[in-house]
N, C-alpha and C positions, 0 to 999 in steps of 0.2 A: 343341084343338091349339095355339091361340095361347098358352094358359096354360103348356103343356108347353115350347114354344119359349122363352117368357119365363123360365121357371125354369132352363132349360139355359143361356141367355145370362147369367143372373145368376151361376150357378155358375162359368162360364168367367171372368167378370170377377173374382169373388172369388179364384179360383185364381190368376189373373194377378197380382192385387194382392199375394197372399200370397207368390208367387214373387219379386216385386219387393222386398218387405220383406226376405226372406231374402238376396237378392243384395246389398242394402245392408249387411246385418249382417256379412258376411264380406269380407275383403280379396280383391283380384283374384287369380285363380289357385287359390282354395280350392274343393275339391269336397266336397259334402255330400249327405246323404240327401234324396231328393225333388227335387233340382235339375233344371231343364229345360235341354236343350241340352248342349253339351260332351260329346257322345257319345264322340268319339274319345279325349278325355282320360280319361274314366271307364273306357273299355274298356282303355286302356293301364294305368291303375292296377290294374284287376282282373287283368290278365294278370301284372303284377308280383307281386301278392298270391298268385296261383295258383302262380307259379314258386317263390315263397318258402314255399309250403304253408300260407298263412294263410287262403286262400279255397278252399273245395271247391265250386265252382260254375263256370258258364261266364262268359266275358267278353262280356256283352251290351250294355254301354254304359249300363246303368241302375243308378243308385246306390240300391240297396234295403237291406233289413235285413241280408242276408248280407254285403254289402260293408261296411256300417257296422260289423258285428261283427268282420270281418277287420281293418279299420283300427284298431279299439279294441285288438284282440289285439296287433297290431304295436306300437302306441303304448305299451301297458303293458309289453311285453317290452323296449322300448328307452328307457324312462325318460321318455317324453313324457306330456303330459296326455291320458289315455285317454278322450276324449269322442266318438270315432268320426268326427270331422270331419277331412278330409284337408287340413290347413293346408299352406301352402307348405313349411314346414320338414319336415312329415311326408312330403310328396311327394318332397322332395329325398332324404331318408334312405331311403325305399322304393326309389327309383331307384338309389341307390348300392349297396344290398345286392342288388338284382336284376341289375345290369349289371356290377358290378366283379368280376373274378376273385378267388378266394380266395387271399390272400397271408398267409403266416405271419410275424408280427412277434414280437420279444421281448416278454414279458409287461410290460404297462404302457406300451408305446410308443404315443404319441398319433399318430393318423393319421386320414385321412378315413374316416368310416363307423364308427369305433370307438364302442362304447357301454359303459355301466357305469363310466365314469370322468368323470361329470358335473362334479364339483368340480375335478378336474385340468384338464379342458378349459376351464372357466370361468376358472380362474387363468391359463391360457395366453392366453385371449382378453383378459383384463384387461391382461396385459403387452403384447400386440400393439396393443390399443386405445390405451393410454397412450403407446406408442412411435410412434403415428401410422400404423399399418398396417391398421387396420380402420375408417377413416373417422371420422366424428364422431357416429355414431348408436350410443349405448350399448346399444341393444336387440340388437345383434349378439352381445353376451355372453349366450349362452343355454345353454351347456353342450353344444351339438351341434356336432361337428366336421364341417361341411359344406364346400361349395365355396368360400365366402367365407373361411373360416378357412384352408383349404388354400392359397388364393391369397395370403393375407397371409403365411403361413409361407414360401411360395416367394419372395415379394418380399423378405422379411427375409433369407432365406438368400442370395439373389442379391447383396444390398447388403453382406453380411458375409462374402463369399467362402467360403460353405459350399455343399457339393453341393446343388443345387436339386432336391429330391425331394418337398417338401410333407410329409415325415414328420419329426416332432419328435425328432431324434436327440440324443444327449448334447451334441454341439457346439452345436446350436441352442439347447438349454436353457441352456447356460453363457453363450452370447452374449446371450440374452434377459435373464438375470439381471444381466449386466454393464450392459446397456442400461438396465435399470430402476434400478440403483444410481446410474448417472451421471445419470439423469433426476431422481432425488430429491436429489442433492447440491446444495447452494447454489453458485451460480456467483460467482467472484470472492472466494475466501477465506471469511471469516466473515460476509460481508454477508448479511443476511436476505432471503428471497424469499417471494413470496406463493404459498401452496399452492393449486393449482387444485382439489384434491379434499379439503377439510378434514374432511368428514363423510361417513359412509356414508349411502346412501339406497336406497329400494326402487323398482325400475323395474317398471312394469306393462305387459304386452304385450296385443296385440289378441286373442290366443286365450284370455285369462282367466288366464294364469299370471303369475308375477312372480318376481323374483330381487333379491337385495341387491347393490348396487354398492359395492365396498369403497372406503373412503377411502385416501388415500396412506399414512397411518400403518399401517393394518391390512394393506395390501398388503405393507408392509415386514416386519411381524411374520409374515405368512404366508410370505414368502420366507425369513426366518430359520428358521422352524420346519421348512420343507421342506428347507433346506440342512442342518439338524441331522440329519435322517434320512439324506439323501444321503451325508453325510460320515461317518456312524457306522460303516458297514461292511456286509457282506453277510449275516452270520449273524443268527439271530433275537435273540440276546442283545444284539448291537450295535444292531440296529434298534430294539429296545425302549428302549435307552438314548437313542437319538436322539428317539424319540417322547416320552419323559419330559422331555427338554430342551425340546422344542417346547411341551409343556404348561406348563413353567415360564415360557416367553416369554409365552404367552397369559394365564397367571395374573397375571404382573406387569402386563400391559396392563389386565387387568380391575380390579386395585386402583387403577391410575392413573386409569381412567375414573370409578370411583366417587368418587375424591378430587376430580376436576375437577367432577363433578356437585355434590358438597357445597360446593365453593368458590363455584360459581355460584349456588347456592340455599342459603345458610347457614340460612335460616329453616326448611328441611326436612331439616337435617342428621340429626336423629334418625330420621326416616322412611327416609332414604337408607341409613343404617347398618343399620336393620332389614331393608330390602330386600336388602342385600348378604348379611347373615347368613342370610336365608331362602333365597337362591339357593345359597349355599355348602352349607347343610344338604341341599338338594335334590340338588346336584351329588354330594356324598359318598354319599348314599343310592343315586343312580343308578349311580355307579361301583361300589358294593358289589354291586349287582345284576349289572352287566356282568362283574365279577370272578368272581362265583359261577357265571355262565353260561359264560364263555369260559375261566376259569382266571386265576390271578394270579401273576406279571404276564403279560399276553398282548397281542399286537399289536392284536387286534380291540378289546379293552376300552379300550386307550390311544388308539386312533384315534377311537373314539366319544367319549371324554372330551375329546380335543382339539377335535373338531367342535363339541361342546356349548359349550365355552368360547369358541371363535371366534364361534359364532352369537350367544351372549349379548353378547359385546363389540360386535358389529355392531348388535344391537338397542339397546343402551345408547347407542351412538354416534348412532343415529338420534334417540333420545330427547333426547340432549344437544344436537343441532343445533336442536331446537325450544325449548330452554331459554335460548338466547342472546338 
């Protein structure tokens, strides 16, 4: 009998230690499989998932396999890291979809709870961050339009005499672009100024994901490429011309970065040139695949080509920062 009690006590202690380790692993407010306590929070999450038809089970306050699978399904469908852990950003998005009434917005309008526009939201968040509306923690740039981003948009709209809705209307976008351009212009004529974001870098988050934070120069190229599309027109042919102009912007930037790299490391000039040629061959081959799949010319193929160039420019910029 004593032996049985001793074994039970040992198991309880091990379970308690294991739970403590898990609790330290996740930030406060995170819900995960097997956690103890937080019954009310887990039951609320389960009810939201039931309402959204991700969970076919009862809300019992226990985070088991069914709840984990439901969280994974939600995360996958909404562009989050599908690990089944209800991180704070996951909980916020689940709550938004479960509680907010369905509102019809024009296609592409950025607003709280929208998904499928991760890059557009990240770009919006970069603009708000650099303009001082998202605090000083770059981790808020996560591609998720949640409460913090909405609050920042509302504050920006209030200070720029725009209807305070939290919805990124064309007037808001125009004002943000103007704010960005004024932020990047040197003050006092031709006098030089210190760029606070000279190089791109990769930001890593507690949930295991990461994103690239654009440097000032690449934010400017991104803005120019976006404006080329916005000003092109509404029909497909005009949009394609705008995308092609954006590709030209990024191609020029790519050549410039390779030249900077070669100037910094002349002893590796040959290898850098070979690196550039190899990438361009890969780019052309990939573009040919996209054209064969989507048609040529097509918006889908050109959008992917522009994304590929922008991503490579950012990767090279990160490499360049380490070469100084």
